[in-house]
LUMPA-578327 format. One record per residue (C-alpha): residue in three letters; z, y, x. Coordinates in steps of 0.5 Angstrom, whole numbers, padded with zeros to 4 digits, always signed. Layout:
// LUMPA-578327
ALAZYX
...
// end
This chain:
// LUMPA-578327
UNK+0023-0088-0005
UNK+0030-0090-0005
UNK+0033-0096-0009
UNK+0037-0095-0015
UNK+0042-0099-0019
UNK+0042-0098-0026
UNK+0048-0098-0030
UNK+0050-0096-0037
UNK+0052-0088-0035
UNK+0047-0087-0029
UNK+0042-0089-0024
UNK+0046-0090-0017
UNK+0043-0090-0011
UNK+0043-0096-0006
UNK+0044-0094+0001
UNK+0039-0097+0006
UNK+0041-0099+0012
UNK+0037-0102+0019
UNK+0037-0108+0022
UNK+0041-0106+0028
UNK+0046-0103+0024
UNK+0047-0110+0020
UNK+0046-0114+0027
UNK+0040-0117+0025
UNK+0036-0120+0031
UNK+0028-0120+0031
UNK+0027-0127+0034
UNK+0034-0130+0032
UNK+0034-0128+0025
UNK+0027-0124+0022
UNK+0022-0129+0026
UNK+0026-0135+0025
UNK+0027-0134+0017
UNK+0019-0131+0016
UNK+0016-0137+0020
UNK+0019-0142+0014
UNK+0017-0137+0009
UNK+0011-0133+0011
UNK+0009-0132+0004
UNK+0014-0126+0004
UNK+0009-0122+0008
UNK+0003-0125+0007
UNK+0000-0131+0003
UNK-0004-0137+0004
UNK-0003-0137+0012
UNK-0001-0143+0016
UNK+0004-0142+0021
UNK+0002-0146+0027
UNK+0005-0143+0033
UNK+0011-0139+0035
UNK+0012-0135+0041
UNK+0005-0137+0043
UNK+0002-0136+0050
UNK-0003-0141+0051
UNK-0008-0136+0055
UNK-0010-0135+0062
UNK-0006-0130+0066
UNK-0002-0128+0060
UNK+0006-0127+0060
UNK+0007-0124+0053
UNK+0008-0128+0047
UNK+0005-0128+0040
UNK+0011-0128+0035
UNK+0008-0132+0030
UNK+0001-0135+0030
UNK-0002-0137+0024
UNK-0009-0140+0021
UNK-0012-0138+0014
UNK-0016-0142+0009
UNK-0022-0139+0012
UNK-0021-0141+0019
UNK-0019-0134+0021
UNK-0013-0134+0026
UNK-0007-0129+0024
UNK-0003-0126+0029
UNK+0004-0124+0026
UNK+0008-0119+0031
UNK+0015-0117+0029
UNK+0019-0111+0030
UNK+0026-0109+0027
UNK+0026-0102+0029
UNK+0024-0096+0024
UNK+0018-0094+0028
UNK+0014-0100+0030
UNK+0014-0099+0037
UNK+0007-0100+0040
UNK+0006-0106+0035
UNK-0001-0104+0034
UNK-0004-0104+0041
UNK+0000-0111+0043
UNK-0003-0114+0037
UNK-0010-0112+0039
UNK-0009-0115+0046
UNK-0007-0122+0043
UNK-0012-0122+0037
UNK-0018-0121+0043
UNK-0014-0127+0047
UNK-0014-0132+0041
UNK-0021-0130+0038
UNK-0024-0136+0042
UNK-0019-0141+0040
UNK-0022-0148+0038
UNK-0020-0153+0033
UNK-0017-0157+0038
UNK-0014-0151+0041
UNK-0010-0150+0035
UNK-0009-0157+0034
UNK-0005-0158+0041
UNK-0001-0152+0039
UNK+0001-0154+0032
UNK+0003-0161+0035
UNK+0008-0157+0040
UNK+0010-0153+0034
UNK+0012-0159+0029
UNK+0015-0162+0035
UNK+0020-0157+0035
UNK+0021-0155+0028
UNK+0019-0162+0024
UNK+0021-0167+0030
UNK+0020-0173+0025
UNK+0012-0171+0024
UNK+0010-0173+0030
UNK+0002-0174+0031
UNK+0001-0170+0024
UNK-0002-0164+0026
UNK-0009-0165+0026
UNK-0009-0168+0019
UNK-0005-0163+0017
UNK-0009-0157+0020
UNK-0016-0161+0017
UNK-0013-0161+0010
UNK-0011-0154+0011
UNK-0018-0152+0013
UNK-0022-0157+0008
UNK-0026-0151+0005
UNK-0029-0150+0012
UNK-0030-0156+0014
UNK-0024-0160+0016
UNK-0023-0162+0023
UNK-0030-0160+0024
UNK-0028-0153+0022
UNK-0031-0148+0027
UNK-0025-0142+0027
UNK-0027-0135+0026
UNK-0027-0130+0032
UNK-0025-0125+0027
UNK-0018-0125+0027
UNK-0013-0122+0022
UNK-0007-0118+0025
UNK+0000-0117+0021
UNK+0005-0112+0023
UNK+0012-0113+0021
UNK+0017-0108+0022
UNK+0023-0104+0020
UNK+0018-0098+0019
UNK+0012-0095+0022
UNK+0011-0088+0025
UNK+0005-0084+0024
UNK+0001-0086+0031
UNK+0001-0093+0028
UNK-0001-0092+0021
UNK-0007-0087+0023
UNK-0009-0092+0029
UNK-0009-0098+0024
UNK-0013-0094+0018
UNK-0018-0092+0023
UNK-0019-0099+0026
UNK-0020-0102+0019
UNK-0024-0097+0016
UNK-0029-0095+0022
UNK-0029-0102+0025
UNK-0028-0107+0020
UNK-0022-0110+0023
UNK-0017-0113+0018
UNK-0010-0110+0020
UNK-0004-0110+0015
UNK+0003-0106+0016
UNK+0009-0109+0012
UNK+0015-0105+0012
UNK+0022-0109+0011
UNK+0028-0105+0009
UNK+0035-0108+0009
UNK+0040-0105+0003
UNK+0047-0107+0003
UNK+0050-0108-0003
UNK+0057-0110-0003
UNK+0057-0116+0002
UNK+0050-0118+0000
UNK+0044-0116+0005
UNK+0038-0115+0001
UNK+0031-0114+0004
UNK+0025-0110+0001
UNK+0018-0112+0003
UNK+0013-0107+0002
UNK+0006-0107+0004
UNK+0004-0100+0006
UNK-0003-0102+0009
UNK-0007-0103+0006
UNK-0004-0100-0001
UNK-0003-0106-0005
UNK-0008-0103-0011
UNK-0013-0102-0006
UNK-0013-0109-0003
UNK-0018-0113-0007
UNK-0023-0107-0006
UNK-0022-0108+0002
UNK-0022-0115+0002
UNK-0029-0115-0002
UNK-0032-0110+0002
UNK-0030-0113+0008
UNK-0033-0120+0006
UNK-0039-0117+0004
UNK-0040-0114+0011
UNK-0038-0121+0014
UNK-0043-0124+0010
UNK-0049-0119+0012
UNK-0047-0120+0019
UNK-0047-0128+0018
UNK-0054-0127+0015
UNK-0056-0123+0021
UNK-0054-0127+0026
UNK-0055-0134+0023
UNK-0048-0138+0023
UNK-0051-0145+0022
UNK-0046-0147+0017
UNK-0047-0150+0010
UNK-0041-0150+0005
UNK-0046-0151-0001
UNK-0042-0154-0007
UNK-0045-0160-0011
UNK-0045-0161-0019
UNK-0044-0169-0020
UNK-0047-0172-0026
UNK-0045-0179-0028
UNK-0045-0182-0035
UNK-0038-0179-0037
UNK-0042-0172-0036
UNK-0043-0167-0031
UNK-0038-0164-0026
UNK-0037-0156-0024
UNK-0040-0155-0017
UNK-0035-0159-0013
UNK-0033-0158-0005
UNK-0037-0163-0001
UNK-0032-0168+0000
UNK-0030-0168-0008
UNK-0037-0169-0010
UNK-0038-0175-0005
UNK-0031-0178-0009
UNK-0034-0176-0016
UNK-0040-0180-0015
UNK-0037-0186-0011
UNK-0032-0186-0017
UNK-0037-0186-0022
UNK-0041-0191-0019
UNK-0036-0196-0018
UNK-0034-0195-0026
UNK-0041-0196-0027
UNK-0040-0203-0024
UNK-0043-0202-0017
UNK-0039-0206-0012
UNK-0034-0203-0007
UNK-0038-0207-0001
UNK-0045-0204-0003
UNK-0042-0197-0003
UNK-0039-0198+0004
UNK-0045-0200+0006
UNK-0048-0193+0004
UNK-0043-0189+0007
UNK-0043-0188+0015
UNK-0038-0189+0020
UNK-0033-0193+0017
UNK-0032-0187+0012
UNK-0029-0192+0006
UNK-0024-0197+0008
UNK-0020-0203+0005
UNK-0014-0207+0006
UNK-0011-0213+0002
UNK-0007-0212-0004
UNK-0007-0207-0010
UNK-0001-0203-0009
UNK+0002-0198-0014
UNK-0001-0190-0013
UNK+0006-0189-0009
UNK+0005-0195-0004
UNK-0002-0194-0002
UNK-0001-0189+0004
UNK+0004-0194+0007
UNK+0000-0200+0006
UNK-0006-0196+0008
UNK-0003-0194+0015
UNK+0000-0201+0016
UNK-0007-0203+0016
UNK-0010-0197+0020
UNK-0005-0195+0024
UNK-0009-0189+0027
UNK-0009-0186+0020
UNK-0001-0185+0021
UNK-0001-0177+0022
UNK-0008-0176+0019
UNK-0007-0178+0012
UNK-0010-0171+0010
UNK-0017-0174+0012
UNK-0017-0179+0007
UNK-0016-0179-0001
UNK-0010-0184-0001
UNK-0009-0180-0008
UNK-0015-0183-0011
UNK-0016-0190-0009
UNK-0021-0195-0012
UNK-0018-0202-0013
UNK-0023-0208-0014
UNK-0020-0215-0014
UNK-0015-0216-0009
UNK-0017-0210-0005
UNK-0016-0203-0005
UNK-0021-0198-0002
UNK-0020-0191+0000
UNK-0025-0186+0002
UNK-0025-0181+0007
UNK-0025-0173+0006
UNK-0030-0172+0012
UNK-0037-0170+0010
UNK-0038-0163+0012
UNK-0045-0164+0016
UNK-0048-0170+0012
UNK-0046-0169+0005
UNK-0053-0169+0002
UNK-0056-0175+0005
UNK-0050-0179+0003
UNK-0051-0177-0004
UNK-0058-0179-0004
UNK-0056-0186-0001
UNK-0051-0187-0006
UNK-0055-0185-0012
UNK-0060-0190-0010
UNK-0055-0195-0012
UNK-0054-0193-0019
UNK-0055-0198-0024
UNK-0062-0197-0028
UNK-0061-0194-0035
UNK-0055-0190-0033
UNK-0055-0182-0032
UNK-0053-0181-0025
UNK-0055-0174-0021
UNK-0053-0169-0016
UNK-0055-0162-0016
UNK-0054-0157-0010
UNK-0051-0150-0012
UNK-0053-0145-0006
UNK-0048-0140-0005
UNK-0050-0132-0005
// end
C-alpha cells in the first residue's frame, strides 16, 4: 500500500524510493543505525556483536548478533535490496553455527563489541549480560539451541517468503521478515518498517504455539532447569510469586527489618553472597563505595542488589543476585533465623 499525505483537498501519494537511489549503505548506514535502536525491527533483544565470525573455518560474518530474554541467540541479517537476495539461506547457516554458543562465548564476543561501541565500559560485559538473562539464570544461564532469525530488507521476493513460511510452519523455526521502505518527503528521508512474516495480527498466536511445542519438547527430553518462583511471607504480608533472586532479597529484607542481625544473615548465605563495607552512603553513592571495597565487582554490578542495600550501624550490606541453583536451601536456612512469634514463610509456585 502506498503512503499518502493528508491535505485539506485530497490524499497526496508520497512516492517511495530505494536505498540505492538514496545512497543509503547496508553496513555504514542501516546496520550502524539499527545496532543502537534494534527495537525498531525487533523488541527485547540485546545486541552482543556486530560482524560476528567466531566459528571455525567460517569466512562470512553475521551482521548483528543478539540475545533475547529467554537466552535464545538472534541472528539479524540486513539487505538494502528490494528482493532480499539469498538472506534466508545465509541466515540459516549462521543460525546453525551460533546454536552451540555458551554464556562464556557470548561474554567474550560482547566484551569485544563493547570495546568498539562503548570503550568506557570495559569489563562490564559479563555483568550486563547476566542482568539481561536474569530470568533464566543470570551468569549461570544455559543458552538455548533454538536460534531466532530476523531478516531485514528493502523487500522480499516470493522465493524467500515461501521458504520462510514453510520453515516456520512445518519445522517450527522462528524466522521474521521485516521490510524497510524509504520515502522521500522534501529533504527528509522517512522509513516505513513493516513486519511481513509473521503477520503482526498472527504474532501472538504464533508465539503461543511455538512456546507450547517448546515446553512439550522440554518435558520429553528433560531440560534439567528449574525456574520456580516463590511467594515470600513476612509480617508485612505475602508477595506475589517472585523470581528466585527477588525472593531471597524479600526474605533477607524482611528478616533484617524484624531485627535479625546482618552478620547472622551472612552466615546463612553461602559463598560471600552478602557483602558489607564500612560506611552508610546515600543510595546514589552505594555503587561507587561497593566497588571501592570490592574491586572485582567493577563491571559486574548487575550481579548485585546495589539498589537495595541494607544499613546496620556503621556498615552497609549488599546482596548478590546469583541464586539460580540453590534457592530453596538458602530460603530454608534464612527461615530458621525468623524471630519467634513472627510470621515468615516461603511457598514455591511451580510453573506449568
